C-alpha positions, 0 to 999 in steps of 0.5 A, a space after each residue: 557632771 551628768 546627773 539624774 534629777 527630780 525636776 518636778 513632782 509627778 505623783 501619777 506619772 513619776 517619770 514625767 518629773 525626771 530630768 537627766 542634765 548637767 549639775 555642778 560638781 560637789 563642793 569640798 566640805 570638811 569631813 566629807 569625801 567626793 566619790 567618782 561613781 563607777 556604778 549605782 543602782 535603782 530603788 523604789 525610793 527613787 520613784 517615790 522621790 519623783 512623786 514628791 514623797 520626802 521632798 519639798 519644792 524648794 529642794 528641786 532639782 534634787 539628784 536621785 539615788 541612794 546606792 553607789 560604789 566608786 573610787 575615793 580621791 586616794 584611789 581606794 575602791 569604796 561602797 557608799 553607805 546611804 544613811 546620813 545623820 543621827 550618829 554624827 557621821 560628818 553632819 552632827 549628832 543631832 541631825 535627823 536621819 535621812 537617806 541620800 537624795 532626801 536632804 543631800 544630793 544622791 548617787 545617780 551622778 558621775 560624782 557624789 559627796 558623802 560623809 567620809 565615815 559613810 565610806 566602806 572599803 569595797 572587797 576586791 571579790 565584788 565588781 563595782 556593779 555588784 557592790 552598788 546593789 548592796 547598800 539599800 535593798 540588800 542591806 535592808 534584807 540582811 538587817 531584816 533576816 539577821 538583826 530584826 528577825 534574828 533568824 538562825 540556820 534551819 529556821 523558816 521564813 516567808 518572803 512576800 513578793 518575789 521580783 523586787 530588790 529586797 525580796 530577791 536579796 532575802 531569798 539569796 541571803 536566807 538560802 545561803 545562811 541555811 534558812 528554809 525560804 518560801 517565796 510568793 509571786 503572782 507571776 509563774 516565771 518569777 516563782 520559778 526564778 525564786 526556786 532557782 535562787 534558793 527558795 524551797 517553795 514558791 507559791 501564789 500570794 495567799 496560798 496556804 504554806 506547807 508549814 507556818 514560818 518563824 518570820 515573814 519578810 514583808 515589803 508589799 503591804 496591803 495585798 499580802 498583809 493578811 496572808 503574812 499574819 496567818 502564816 506566822 507561828 505563835 511568837 513569830 515576827 513580821 519584819 516590814 520594810 515597805 508597802 508597795 501595794 499600799 498601807 495595810 488593810 485591817 491590822 489583824 490585831 486579834 491574831 497579833 495579840 492572841 498569837 503574841 506576834 511581833 511586828 518590826 520595822 526596818 529602814 536599811 541598816 547601819 554602816 557596820 551592817 553594810 560592812 558585815 554584808 560585804 564580808 558575807 558576800 566576799 566569803 560565801 560567793 553570794 552575789 547580788 542578782 542583777 536584772 539589767 544595766 543601763 547608762 546614766 543617760 538612759 536611766 529612765 528606761 530602768 526606772 520604767 522597768 522598775 515601775 512596771 514591776 518587770 525586774 527580778 533583782 537590781 537594775 544597775 546604772 553605769 555613769 
């Protein structure tokens, strides 16, 4: 089968480590199911894998990808939950949590094998391409907003760094749930896009907000951390899911303790969260924002676009 793999680590130029090649089909395994992939999507996790983060040389070549939607052997249309381990889903309850493409081959292939318990029925209302956008970025945004920050209709939220999958998802989901969403971006076109997606205000990074917010969705890190801390109301929450600009500078601990702020980390979400997100999208008409589609054989083009930060929304890969 055709697959996109990490063939070698390339810390400074991650696409140099990418190879698209034939790989063996998944072998049958008890309590696991092989899914015919109809659509997958890209995440920054794929670029980190190409740089060598989270992998060892002896694991190469490793198939990339954490997101997919496809068809099970019985014809059921399914969405793949990419978190494996920790809860006994086909691998044993003591196995450390990993994401697909870290220990087990990922989804950027014609077929992928996953624990059967990791399969969630795909709602008929969503296309394969739309469903494939949800299991990482959109699931992370859903958990950040409604689990970690526990936001309710009418609450205010700041979303840092419009353009990436998580930030885009947070704007769309937050607006659909009745939140007042403020977004930031250095790019004027992306700020305009944020307003089109439902944000009530779109500002340059670091710009003073109209009012302090109840929570901040933080995926940028170093470039926005100070602004995130200063934008929160006393008792508010910063939810962190990444640091694309690097680890944070000084932690602003004085502000954190004086204003009794809470910092909460999130990595994706549970299978139950994914099922709830799928229902949310099916019932409300909310759909993932698809930036572009590429063939599996041309996945390098999509990865280059994501690496350059040129996308708004998800890049879908079609085997």
